[in-house]
C-alpha positions as CSV (number, residue, x, y, z in Angstrom):
1,M,0.0,0.0,0.0
2,K,3.0,2.3,-0.2
3,W,1.8,3.5,-3.6
4,L,-1.5,4.7,-2.3
5,P,-0.5,8.1,-1.0
6,L,1.4,8.8,-4.3
7,F,-1.6,7.6,-6.3
8,V,-4.0,9.8,-4.3
9,A,-1.8,12.8,-4.6
10,L,-1.5,12.3,-8.4
11,V,-5.3,11.9,-8.8
12,L,-6.0,15.0,-6.7
13,G,-3.5,16.9,-8.8
14,C,-5.4,15.8,-11.9
15,V,-8.7,16.8,-10.3
16,L,-7.5,20.3,-9.4
17,G,-6.0,20.7,-12.8
18,F,-9.4,19.9,-14.3
19,F,-11.3,22.5,-12.3
20,L,-8.6,25.2,-12.4
21,S,-7.5,25.0,-16.1
22,P,-9.4,26.7,-18.9
23,K,-12.1,24.4,-20.3
24,K,-11.5,23.1,-23.8
25,D,-14.2,22.2,-26.2
26,L,-14.3,18.4,-25.8
27,G,-16.8,18.2,-28.6
28,S,-14.6,19.8,-31.2
29,P,-13.5,18.0,-34.3
30,R,-9.9,18.0,-33.1
31,S,-10.6,16.3,-29.8
32,T,-13.1,13.9,-31.4
33,A,-10.6,12.9,-34.0
34,L,-7.9,12.4,-31.4
35,E,-10.2,10.3,-29.2
36,A,-11.4,8.3,-32.3
37,S,-7.9,7.6,-33.3
38,L,-7.1,6.3,-29.9
39,A,-10.2,4.2,-29.8
40,Q,-9.2,2.6,-33.1
41,G,-5.9,1.6,-31.8
42,G,-3.8,4.4,-33.3
43,S,-1.1,6.0,-31.3
44,V,0.3,9.5,-30.7
45,E,3.9,9.2,-30.0
46,S,4.1,12.1,-27.7
47,M,1.4,10.7,-25.4
48,G,3.9,8.2,-24.1
49,A,2.5,5.7,-21.6
50,T,-1.0,7.0,-21.7
51,E,-1.7,5.5,-25.1
52,V,-1.6,2.0,-23.5
53,V,-4.6,3.0,-21.4
54,A,-6.4,4.8,-24.2
55,T,-6.1,2.0,-26.8
56,E,-7.9,-0.4,-24.5
57,M,-11.1,1.8,-24.3
58,S,-14.0,1.6,-26.7
59,D,-15.6,4.5,-28.6
60,E,-18.5,4.7,-26.2
61,E,-16.1,4.9,-23.2
62,L,-14.1,7.8,-24.7
63,I,-16.5,9.9,-26.7
64,P,-17.3,12.9,-24.4
65,N,-20.7,14.5,-23.9
66,S,-22.6,11.3,-24.7
67,G,-24.2,10.7,-21.3
68,I,-24.2,7.6,-19.1
69,S,-25.4,4.3,-20.5
70,E,-25.7,0.8,-19.0
71,A,-22.9,-0.4,-21.3
72,W,-20.6,2.4,-20.3
73,L,-21.2,1.7,-16.6
74,A,-20.5,-2.0,-17.1
75,A,-17.3,-1.2,-19.0
76,L,-16.3,1.2,-16.3
77,K,-16.4,-1.6,-13.7
78,S,-14.0,-3.7,-15.7
79,K,-11.3,-1.1,-15.8
80,S,-8.5,-0.4,-13.3
81,Q,-8.9,2.2,-10.6
82,F,-6.8,4.7,-12.5
83,E,-8.7,4.1,-15.7
84,Q,-12.0,4.5,-14.0
85,I,-11.1,8.0,-12.8
86,G,-9.7,9.0,-16.2
87,A,-12.9,7.8,-18.0
88,L,-15.1,9.6,-15.5
89,H,-13.1,12.8,-15.9
90,G,-13.9,12.8,-19.6
91,R,-17.6,12.3,-19.0
92,L,-18.4,14.8,-16.3
93,Q,-18.9,17.9,-18.5
94,G,-21.6,16.5,-20.6
95,L,-23.7,14.8,-18.0
96,T,-27.4,15.5,-17.5
97,A,-29.2,15.7,-14.2
98,E,-30.4,12.1,-14.5
99,D,-26.8,10.9,-15.0
100,F,-25.4,11.9,-11.6
101,P,-27.5,9.6,-9.4
102,K,-26.6,6.7,-11.7
103,L,-23.0,7.3,-11.3
104,L,-23.1,7.7,-7.5
105,D,-25.2,4.5,-7.2
106,T,-22.5,2.5,-8.9
107,L,-20.0,3.4,-6.2
108,D,-19.6,0.8,-3.4
109,D,-17.3,0.2,-0.5
110,S,-14.9,-2.2,-2.3
111,N,-12.4,0.5,-3.4
112,R,-12.8,3.2,-0.8
113,A,-9.8,5.4,-1.9
114,T,-10.9,5.4,-5.6
115,N,-14.5,5.8,-4.8
116,W,-13.8,8.7,-2.5
117,I,-12.1,10.5,-5.3
118,M,-14.7,9.6,-7.9
119,G,-17.5,10.5,-5.5
120,N,-16.0,13.9,-4.9
121,L,-15.6,14.5,-8.6
122,I,-19.2,13.6,-9.3
123,A,-20.6,15.5,-6.3
124,T,-18.6,18.7,-7.1
125,K,-19.8,18.8,-10.7
126,W,-23.4,18.0,-9.6
127,A,-23.4,20.6,-6.9
128,E,-22.4,23.3,-9.4
129,S,-25.1,22.4,-12.0
130,D,-28.1,21.2,-9.9
131,P,-27.6,21.7,-6.1
132,Q,-31.3,21.2,-5.3
133,G,-31.5,18.0,-7.3
134,M,-28.4,16.7,-5.5
135,L,-29.8,17.6,-2.1
136,T,-33.0,15.7,-2.9
137,Y,-30.9,12.7,-3.8
138,L,-28.7,12.9,-0.7
139,Q,-31.8,12.9,1.5
140,S,-32.5,9.4,0.3
141,M,-29.1,8.1,1.2
142,P,-28.0,6.5,4.5
143,Q,-26.7,9.1,6.9
144,Q,-23.3,7.6,7.1
145,K,-22.7,8.1,3.4
146,R,-24.5,11.4,3.3
147,W,-22.3,13.5,5.7
148,G,-19.3,14.1,3.5
149,M,-21.2,14.7,0.2
150,Q,-23.6,17.0,1.9
151,N,-20.8,19.3,3.2
152,L,-19.3,19.3,-0.3
153,L,-22.7,20.2,-1.8
154,F,-23.3,23.1,0.6
155,S,-19.7,24.4,0.2
156,A,-20.1,24.4,-3.6
157,W,-23.6,25.8,-3.5
158,A,-22.5,28.7,-1.2
159,K,-20.0,29.8,-3.9
160,S,-22.7,30.3,-6.5
161,D,-25.8,31.3,-4.4
162,V,-25.1,31.8,-0.8
163,N,-28.6,32.8,0.1
164,A,-30.2,29.7,-1.4
165,A,-27.5,27.5,0.2
166,Y,-28.1,29.0,3.6
167,A,-31.9,28.8,3.3
168,A,-31.6,25.2,2.2
169,A,-29.3,24.3,5.1
170,Q,-31.6,25.9,7.6
171,A,-34.6,24.0,6.2
172,L,-33.1,20.6,6.9
173,T,-35.2,18.8,9.5
174,D,-32.4,16.7,11.1
175,S,-30.7,18.9,13.6
176,R,-27.2,17.3,13.1
177,M,-27.5,17.6,9.3
178,R,-28.7,21.1,9.6
179,N,-25.9,22.1,11.8
180,S,-23.3,20.5,9.6
181,A,-24.7,22.0,6.4
182,T,-24.8,25.5,8.0
183,Q,-21.2,25.2,9.1
184,A,-20.2,24.3,5.5
185,V,-21.9,27.4,4.2
186,V,-20.4,29.7,6.9
187,R,-16.9,28.3,6.3
188,T,-17.2,29.0,2.6
189,V,-18.5,32.5,3.1
190,A,-16.0,33.4,5.8
191,S,-13.1,32.5,3.5
192,G,-14.1,35.3,1.1
193,D,-16.5,37.6,2.9
194,L,-16.0,37.7,6.7
195,P,-18.6,40.5,7.2
196,R,-21.2,38.5,5.4
197,A,-20.4,35.5,7.6
198,M,-20.8,37.6,10.7
199,D,-24.2,38.8,9.4
200,M,-25.3,35.1,9.1
201,L,-24.0,34.5,12.6
202,Q,-26.3,37.2,14.0
203,Q,-29.3,35.6,12.3
204,M,-28.9,32.3,14.2
205,D,-31.2,31.9,17.2
206,D,-29.9,28.5,18.2
207,R,-27.1,29.0,20.7
208,R,-25.3,25.7,19.9
209,Q,-25.5,26.4,16.1
210,R,-24.2,29.9,16.6
211,S,-21.3,28.6,18.7
212,N,-20.4,26.1,16.0
213,A,-20.6,28.8,13.4
214,V,-18.2,30.9,15.4
215,Q,-15.8,28.0,15.5
216,S,-16.1,27.6,11.7
217,I,-15.3,31.3,11.2
218,I,-12.3,31.1,13.5
219,Q,-11.0,28.0,11.8
220,T,-11.2,29.6,8.4
221,L,-9.7,32.9,9.6
222,A,-6.9,31.1,11.4
223,A,-5.6,29.6,8.2
224,K,-5.2,33.1,6.7
225,D,-4.5,35.4,9.7
226,P,-4.1,33.6,13.1
227,Q,-3.7,36.9,15.0
228,A,-7.0,38.1,13.6
229,A,-8.6,34.8,14.5
230,L,-7.2,35.2,18.1
231,R,-8.7,38.6,18.4
232,F,-12.0,37.4,17.2
233,A,-11.9,34.3,19.5
234,D,-11.2,36.6,22.5
235,E,-14.2,38.8,21.6
236,Q,-16.5,35.8,21.2
237,T,-15.3,34.2,24.4
238,E,-16.0,37.3,26.4
239,Q,-19.5,37.4,24.9
240,G,-20.1,33.8,25.8
241,Q,-20.6,32.7,22.2
242,L,-18.1,29.8,22.3
243,R,-18.6,26.3,23.6
244,N,-15.4,24.4,24.4
245,A,-13.5,27.6,23.7
246,Q,-10.2,26.2,24.9
247,Y,-10.0,23.8,21.9
248,V,-10.5,26.6,19.5
249,Y,-7.4,28.3,20.9
250,S,-5.4,25.1,20.3
251,Q,-6.4,25.2,16.6
252,I,-5.6,28.9,16.3
253,F,-2.1,28.6,17.7
254,S,-1.4,25.4,15.8
255,Q,-2.1,27.3,12.6
256,W,-0.1,30.2,13.8
257,A,2.9,28.0,14.6
258,M,3.0,26.7,11.0
259,K,3.8,30.3,9.9
260,D,5.8,31.5,12.9
261,G,6.5,29.0,15.6
262,A,8.5,31.2,17.9
263,G,5.9,34.1,17.6
264,A,3.0,31.7,18.3
265,R,4.7,30.4,21.5
266,Q,5.6,33.8,22.8
267,A,2.0,35.0,22.2
268,A,0.7,31.9,24.1
269,L,3.1,32.6,27.0
270,A,1.9,36.2,27.2
271,M,-1.7,35.1,27.8
272,P,-3.1,35.2,31.4
273,D,-3.1,32.0,33.3
274,S,-6.1,30.0,32.2
275,Q,-7.2,26.8,30.4
276,M,-7.2,28.8,27.2
277,K,-3.4,29.4,27.7
278,V,-2.9,25.7,28.3
279,Q,-4.5,24.9,25.0
280,A,-2.8,27.8,23.2
281,L,0.7,26.7,24.3
282,S,0.0,23.1,23.5
283,G,-1.2,24.1,20.0
284,A,1.7,26.4,19.4
285,M,4.1,23.5,20.2
286,Q,2.3,20.8,18.2
287,E,4.4,21.1,15.0
288,W,7.7,21.6,16.8
289,V,7.1,18.6,19.0
290,A,6.3,16.4,15.9
291,R,9.5,17.7,14.2
292,E,12.1,18.0,17.0
293,P,10.5,16.4,20.1
294,M,13.5,16.5,22.5
295,E,14.3,20.1,21.7
296,A,10.6,21.1,22.2
297,L,10.4,19.2,25.4
298,E,13.6,20.7,26.8
299,W,12.3,24.2,26.0
300,L,9.0,23.6,27.7
301,D,10.8,22.1,30.7
302,S,12.9,25.2,31.0
303,L,10.0,27.7,31.3
304,P,9.2,29.3,34.6
305,V,6.3,27.3,35.9
306,D,2.8,28.7,36.5
307,G,-0.5,26.7,36.4
308,S,-0.8,27.0,32.7
309,V,2.7,26.0,31.9
310,Y,2.5,23.1,34.2
311,N,-0.8,21.8,32.6
312,S,0.6,22.5,29.1
313,R,3.5,20.4,29.9
314,K,1.2,17.6,30.9
315,E,-0.8,18.0,27.8
316,V,2.2,17.9,25.5
317,F,3.6,14.9,27.3
318,R,0.3,13.1,27.0
319,R,0.2,13.7,23.2
320,L,3.8,13.0,22.4
321,L,4.8,10.3,24.8
322,N,1.9,8.1,23.9
323,Q,2.9,8.4,20.2
324,D,6.6,8.1,20.3
325,F,7.8,5.8,23.2
326,D,11.5,6.0,22.2
327,T,11.4,9.7,22.8
328,A,9.4,9.2,26.0
329,K,12.1,6.8,27.3
330,V,14.9,9.2,26.6
331,F,13.1,12.2,28.1
332,I,12.0,10.3,31.2
333,E,15.5,8.9,31.8
334,S,17.0,12.4,31.5
335,E,14.6,13.9,34.1
336,P,16.6,14.3,37.3
337,D,13.6,15.3,39.5
338,P,11.9,12.1,40.8
339,V,8.6,14.0,41.4
340,Q,8.6,15.3,37.8
341,R,9.6,11.8,36.5
342,R,6.6,10.2,38.3
343,D,4.3,12.9,37.0
344,I,5.4,12.2,33.4
345,L,5.0,8.5,33.9
346,S,1.5,8.9,35.4
347,N,0.4,10.3,32.0
348,L,2.0,7.6,30.0
349,H,-0.4,4.8,28.8
350,F,1.4,1.8,27.5
351,Q,-1.6,0.4,25.7
352,S,-1.5,3.4,23.3
353,F,1.7,2.2,21.7
354,A,2.0,-1.4,22.7
355,W,-0.9,-2.8,20.6
356,N,1.4,-3.4,17.6
357,K,4.5,-4.6,19.5
358,S,5.6,-8.1,20.1
359,Y,5.2,-9.8,23.5
360,E,9.0,-9.7,24.0
361,D,9.1,-5.9,23.4
362,I,6.3,-5.3,25.8
363,E,7.9,-7.5,28.5
364,S,11.1,-5.5,28.2
365,L,9.1,-2.5,29.5
366,F,8.6,-4.3,32.8
367,D,12.3,-4.1,33.7
368,W,12.6,-0.5,32.3
369,V,9.8,0.8,34.5
370,G,11.7,-0.4,37.6
371,T,14.7,1.7,36.5
372,V,12.8,5.0,36.4
373,T,10.3,4.9,39.3
374,T,9.4,3.1,42.5
375,G,6.5,2.9,45.0
376,S,2.9,3.3,44.0
377,T,3.7,4.7,40.5
378,Y,5.8,1.6,39.8
379,D,2.9,-0.6,41.1
380,Q,0.4,1.2,38.8
381,K,2.5,1.1,35.7
382,V,3.4,-2.6,36.2
383,G,-0.3,-3.2,36.0
384,D,-0.5,-1.3,32.7
385,V,2.4,-3.3,31.3
386,L,0.9,-6.7,32.3
387,R,-2.4,-5.7,30.6
388,S,-0.6,-5.1,27.4
389,M,1.3,-8.4,27.8
390,A,-1.9,-10.2,28.3
391,D,-3.3,-8.6,25.1
392,A,-0.3,-9.9,23.2
393,D,-0.1,-13.4,24.7
394,P,-2.5,-14.3,27.6
395,D,-0.8,-17.6,28.6
396,R,2.7,-16.1,28.9
397,A,1.3,-13.1,30.7
398,I,-0.5,-15.3,33.2
399,E,2.7,-17.3,33.9
400,F,4.7,-14.1,34.2
401,A,2.3,-12.5,36.7
402,R,2.3,-15.7,38.8
403,Q,6.1,-15.5,39.2
404,M,6.1,-11.9,40.5
405,R,6.9,-11.2,44.1
406,P,4.1,-10.5,46.6
407,G,3.0,-6.9,46.9
408,S,0.9,-4.3,45.2
409,A,2.7,-4.6,41.9
410,R,1.8,-8.3,41.7
411,M,-1.8,-7.6,42.8
412,N,-2.2,-5.0,40.1
413,A,-0.7,-7.3,37.5
414,L,-3.1,-10.1,38.3
415,S,-6.0,-7.7,38.3
416,S,-5.0,-6.3,34.9
417,V,-4.6,-9.8,33.4
418,A,-8.0,-10.8,34.8
419,S,-9.7,-7.7,33.3
420,M,-8.1,-8.3,29.9
421,L,-9.2,-12.0,29.9
422,A,-12.7,-11.1,30.8
423,E,-13.0,-8.9,27.7
424,R,-11.8,-11.7,25.4
425,D,-12.6,-15.1,27.0
426,P,-14.9,-15.0,30.0
427,K,-14.4,-18.8,30.6
428,A,-10.6,-18.3,30.7
429,A,-11.0,-15.3,33.0
430,L,-13.0,-17.3,35.6
431,T,-10.7,-20.2,35.4
432,F,-7.7,-17.9,36.0
433,A,-9.3,-16.2,39.0
434,Q,-10.3,-19.5,40.6
435,S,-6.8,-20.8,40.1
436,L,-5.2,-18.1,42.2
437,E,-3.8,-19.5,45.4
438,Y,-4.5,-16.6,47.8
439,E,-7.9,-15.4,48.8
440,D,-7.1,-11.7,48.6
441,E,-5.8,-12.2,45.0
442,R,-8.9,-14.1,44.0
443,E,-11.1,-11.3,45.4
444,R,-9.2,-8.6,43.7
445,A,-9.2,-10.4,40.3
446,L,-12.9,-11.1,40.5
447,N,-13.7,-7.4,41.4
448,H,-11.8,-6.3,38.3
449,M,-13.5,-8.7,35.9
450,S,-17.1,-8.5,37.2
451,W,-18.1,-5.5,35.1
452,Q,-16.7,-7.1,31.9
453,L,-18.4,-10.4,32.6
454,S,-21.8,-8.7,33.1
455,R,-21.5,-7.5,29.5
456,N,-19.5,-10.1,27.8
457,G,-20.0,-13.3,29.8
458,G,-23.3,-14.6,28.4
459,E,-24.7,-18.0,29.0
460,E,-21.3,-19.7,29.3
461,A,-20.1,-17.5,32.1
462,R,-23.4,-17.8,34.0
463,A,-23.2,-21.6,33.7
464,L,-19.7,-21.6,35.1
465,I,-20.8,-19.4,38.1
466,L,-23.7,-21.8,38.9
467,E,-21.4,-24.8,38.7
468,S,-18.7,-23.2,40.9
469,E,-18.3,-24.3,44.5
470,D,-16.3,-21.2,45.3
471,P,-18.7,-18.9,47.3
472,M,-16.5,-15.9,46.6
473,L,-17.0,-16.2,42.9
474,Q,-20.7,-16.2,43.3
475,R,-20.7,-13.3,45.8
476,K,-18.4,-11.0,43.7
477,V,-19.8,-11.7,40.2
478,A,-23.4,-12.8,40.4
479,S,-25.1,-9.6,41.5
480,Q,-23.2,-7.6,38.9
481,M,-24.2,-10.0,36.1
482,V,-27.8,-10.2,37.1
483,G,-28.2,-6.4,37.3
484,E,-27.8,-6.1,33.6
485,W,-29.6,-9.3,32.7
486,A,-32.8,-8.5,34.7
487,K,-33.3,-5.3,32.6
488,Y,-34.3,-7.5,29.6
489,D,-35.0,-11.0,30.9
490,R,-36.4,-10.8,34.5
491,A,-37.8,-14.3,34.6
492,G,-34.5,-15.9,33.3
493,A,-32.4,-13.8,35.7
494,L,-34.6,-14.6,38.7
495,A,-34.6,-18.3,37.9
496,W,-30.8,-18.2,37.7
497,V,-30.5,-16.3,40.9
498,E,-32.6,-18.8,42.8
499,S,-30.3,-21.6,41.6
500,L,-27.2,-20.0,43.2
501,S,-25.7,-22.3,45.9
502,D,-24.3,-19.5,48.1
503,E,-27.0,-17.9,50.3
504,Q,-25.3,-14.5,50.5
505,A,-24.8,-14.3,46.7
506,R,-28.4,-15.3,46.2
507,N,-29.7,-12.7,48.6
508,N,-27.6,-9.9,47.0
509,S,-28.5,-10.9,43.5
510,V,-32.3,-11.1,44.3
511,G,-32.1,-7.5,45.5
512,Q,-30.6,-6.5,42.1
513,V,-33.6,-8.1,40.3
514,L,-36.2,-6.6,42.6
515,S,-34.8,-3.1,42.4
516,H,-35.8,-3.0,38.7
517,W,-38.9,-5.2,38.9
518,I,-40.7,-3.1,41.6
519,Q,-40.4,0.1,39.4
520,S,-42.2,-1.5,36.4
521,E,-44.5,-4.0,38.1
522,P,-44.8,-3.1,41.8
523,V,-47.8,-5.4,42.6
524,E,-46.1,-8.5,41.2
525,A,-42.7,-7.7,42.7
526,I,-44.2,-7.1,46.2
527,D,-46.3,-10.3,45.9
528,Y,-43.1,-12.2,45.1
529,M,-41.2,-10.8,48.0
530,V,-44.1,-11.4,50.5
531,N,-44.9,-14.9,49.4
532,D,-41.6,-16.4,48.0
533,L,-38.8,-14.9,49.9
534,P,-37.7,-16.3,53.3
535,E,-39.2,-14.2,56.1
536,N,-35.8,-13.2,57.4
537,R,-35.0,-11.6,54.0
538,L,-38.4,-9.9,53.4
539,N,-38.0,-6.6,55.1
540,A,-34.4,-6.1,53.9
541,N,-35.4,-6.6,50.3
542,L,-38.5,-4.5,50.6
543,S,-36.5,-1.6,52.1
544,S,-33.8,-1.9,49.5
545,A,-36.2,-2.1,46.6
546,Y,-38.2,0.9,47.7
547,S,-34.9,2.8,48.4
548,Q,-33.7,2.2,44.8
549,W,-37.1,3.2,43.5
550,A,-37.2,6.4,45.5
551,R,-33.7,7.4,44.1
552,Q,-35.1,7.2,40.6
553,D,-38.6,8.5,41.2
554,P,-39.5,9.4,44.8
555,E,-43.1,10.3,44.0
556,A,-43.8,7.0,42.3
557,A,-42.2,5.2,45.2
558,I,-44.5,7.0,47.6
559,A,-47.5,6.1,45.5
560,G,-46.2,2.5,45.5
561,L,-46.5,2.4,49.3
562,A,-50.2,1.7,48.8
563,Q,-49.2,-1.7,47.5
564,L,-47.7,-2.8,50.7
565,P,-49.7,-5.6,52.4
566,D,-51.3,-5.1,55.8
567,S,-49.1,-7.6,57.5
568,E,-47.2,-7.8,60.7
569,K,-44.3,-9.3,58.7
570,V,-43.8,-5.9,57.0
571,R,-41.9,-3.3,58.9
572,E,-43.3,-0.1,57.3
573,A,-41.1,2.2,59.4
574,D,-37.9,0.9,57.7
575,I,-39.4,1.4,54.3
576,Y,-40.6,4.9,55.0
577,N,-37.2,5.8,56.4
578,R,-35.4,4.6,53.2
579,I,-37.8,6.5,51.0
580,A,-37.3,9.6,53.2
581,Q,-33.6,9.4,52.9
582,A,-33.7,9.3,49.1
583,Y,-36.4,12.0,48.9
584,V,-34.7,14.5,51.3
585,Q,-31.4,14.3,49.3
586,H,-33.3,15.0,46.1
587,D,-35.7,17.7,47.3
588,P,-35.8,18.5,51.0
589,M,-38.7,20.9,50.7
590,A,-40.9,18.4,48.8
591,A,-39.9,15.7,51.2
592,S,-40.9,17.8,54.2
593,E,-44.3,18.5,52.6
594,W,-44.9,14.8,52.1
595,I,-43.8,13.9,55.7
596,A,-46.2,16.6,57.0
597,T,-49.1,14.6,55.6
598,L,-48.2,11.3,57.4
599,D,-50.2,10.1,60.4
600,D,-48.6,9.8,63.7
601,G,-46.8,6.6,64.3
602,P,-43.6,4.7,63.7
603,A,-43.5,5.4,60.0
604,R,-43.8,9.1,60.4
605,D,-41.3,9.2,63.3
606,A,-38.8,7.3,61.2
607,S,-39.3,9.8,58.3
608,V,-39.0,12.8,60.6
609,K,-35.8,11.6,62.1
610,T,-34.3,11.2,58.6
611,L,-35.4,14.7,57.7
612,V,-34.0,16.3,60.9
613,S,-30.6,14.6,60.5
614,N,-30.3,16.1,56.9
615,I,-31.5,19.6,57.6
616,S,-30.1,20.4,61.0
617,K,-26.7,21.4,59.7
618,T,-28.1,24.0,57.4
619,D,-31.3,25.0,59.2
620,P,-31.1,23.9,62.9
621,E,-34.1,25.9,63.8
622,A,-36.3,23.9,61.4
623,G,-34.6,20.7,62.6
624,F,-35.6,21.6,66.2
625,I,-39.2,22.3,65.3
626,W,-39.5,19.0,63.4
627,S,-37.8,17.1,66.3
628,E,-40.5,18.3,68.6
629,T,-43.2,16.5,66.5
630,I,-41.8,13.0,67.0
631,A,-44.3,11.0,68.9
632,D,-41.9,8.4,70.4
633,E,-40.4,9.9,73.5
634,K,-37.0,8.3,73.3
635,A,-36.6,9.1,69.6
636,R,-37.8,12.7,70.2
637,K,-35.2,13.3,73.0
638,N,-32.4,11.9,70.9
639,S,-33.4,14.0,67.9
640,L,-33.7,17.2,70.0
641,R,-30.3,16.6,71.6
642,Q,-28.5,16.0,68.3
643,T,-30.1,19.1,66.8
644,V,-29.2,21.3,69.7
645,Q,-25.6,20.0,69.6
646,K,-25.3,21.2,66.0
647,W,-27.1,24.5,66.6
648,V,-25.1,25.5,69.6
649,K,-21.9,25.5,67.6
650,D,-23.2,28.3,65.4
651,D,-25.7,30.3,67.5
652,P,-25.9,29.2,71.1
653,D,-28.1,32.2,72.1
654,A,-30.7,31.3,69.5
655,A,-30.6,27.6,70.6
656,Y,-31.1,28.7,74.2
657,D,-34.1,30.9,73.4
658,A,-35.7,28.1,71.3
659,V,-35.4,25.6,74.1
660,S,-36.6,28.1,76.7
661,D,-39.7,29.1,74.7
662,S,-40.6,25.5,73.7
663,R,-43.7,23.9,75.0
664,M,-41.9,20.7,75.9
665,P,-42.1,19.5,79.5
666,A,-39.5,21.0,81.8
667,A,-37.9,17.6,82.3
668,E,-37.0,17.5,78.6
669,K,-35.8,21.1,78.6
670,E,-33.4,20.7,81.5
671,P,-30.8,18.5,79.8
672,L,-30.9,20.6,76.6
673,L,-30.3,23.9,78.5
674,K,-27.4,22.3,80.4
675,L,-25.9,21.2,77.1
676,I,-26.1,24.8,75.8
677,E,-24.6,26.3,79.0
678,Q,-21.7,23.9,78.9
679,A,-21.0,24.8,75.3
680,Q,-21.0,28.5,76.3
681,Q,-18.4,28.1,79.0
């Protein structure tokens, strides 16, 4: 494939030459005679190698301005890629509106490089002659194929009739397509008429579309005049017209550095300390880092450090070091400061460049890491290396990890191997975890693979978990797996959970199923809990299910309380308490209004206690008032004491007055007043 870049460059040169050169009359006798002679097998000596291609083409293939026929299309498919482009080039000028769709329909995904060039040739010519017809055709295409051609259409359309192009872009119903088309128009206009582009910007009501249009203008302006683009970006940032403004600054300074690298870097350094400065300096260094990485890194490392320079350094390291590991090694080894060296290593991700290296190359990194860092950074990076080793050769990586010395590095290595195996081969991952000798290592490995198994494990992994006699395996993995499964197959998930041999795993997993079930079918879920669960698990599961429900939809959970059976087995106070906890965190005011409607009793007392514990820090007076309403004497005294203890830290006088003026019995006031007096001493 080394020829492909040269081939594409050659073709693009031909395409540009076609559109930029004066148009000759391809229907003239001279050209027709030349083409006819070529078609008949004659030769023109000065044509050189091109006569070989031409002599193989028929009259219908070469005669221009003759439209598109089925025979021509069939002949086109039999030609080489280069011949196809040449034949198409000769046909484009004489095509009718009906010919363009035929040509585009013949393109498939078999030769993407060629078809991309041919598609752009066809689309460019069609957009010039019949933009509305092309738009109608594009709207019938799959979106994935439509994107690029639509942008090309609107760019070409804006050159000939900007008003019509802009109106057509704004009329698109799909918001993403509309935004993309609008940006294409704005970019085209901005390249030749910036004031007109700004007028278009002012007409946009949609804030996101306007922000994207601003970015398009800045990108276009930056290619011509980076300093002007910077001034414009500053203005738009101050006016709040830019989303993700920091990335725009990176683009501006990257363009600037291509013209004047030193000037761009100095301008970036002169900016005030901010995230924009971070991106500006990173962008200004992009070309330099790619060309002379060590020189650029040494310059960056020599700068007086402020917050922006520090973060720019991290950003540059992240970009460069994950692309060029040889440079990374040299620079890290040359850094004398161990703190700086660890900071650089923390931003180095071995997976970014190890994916195409051999197992032996990756294994060599293990020893190298030990020469440049120690402690927790070493432990962390060893885990990264082992993950890459497992990606290259799982069996050898497993054996390598087993031979490591005890410690955090070994633990991280085993966990990384387990996680990688779970992505590729759930059965092998479970077998590996169960084969580990020490309990803490098995637990760590299972924790790191449970998320992957829940998504990739499937029936095979579930069968292995059921068959396992290892209770830890079921406890660590089962509930995670069933949580996803129950969302689309509750009956199957529940049957599987009930078959688990470990009671703790079974109880935890049932709770995962019920937390989803009660929200969609509360009557059925509650009936199952009341009638099918062991009595010692009933209230725990009811409380947990209602708690999860209240976190998602507190008002629905409150309405669902009506489904609770009137049974002594059900401890309503616990359920009300869990709902109150979730509701108070979500909306304390609405929660207090609900609690105020409850009848006196254990359920209300439990809810009030929860409310008081949450509001007393921010509003101790309200907490005190609510505490007084608790019916149970012991619970009321505890709640009042806790509230006063918090209140007296901020305003002991107000707390003293509230207790003194309260209607509570003197026997209850006395310990509270003493508590306040002690705090005042």
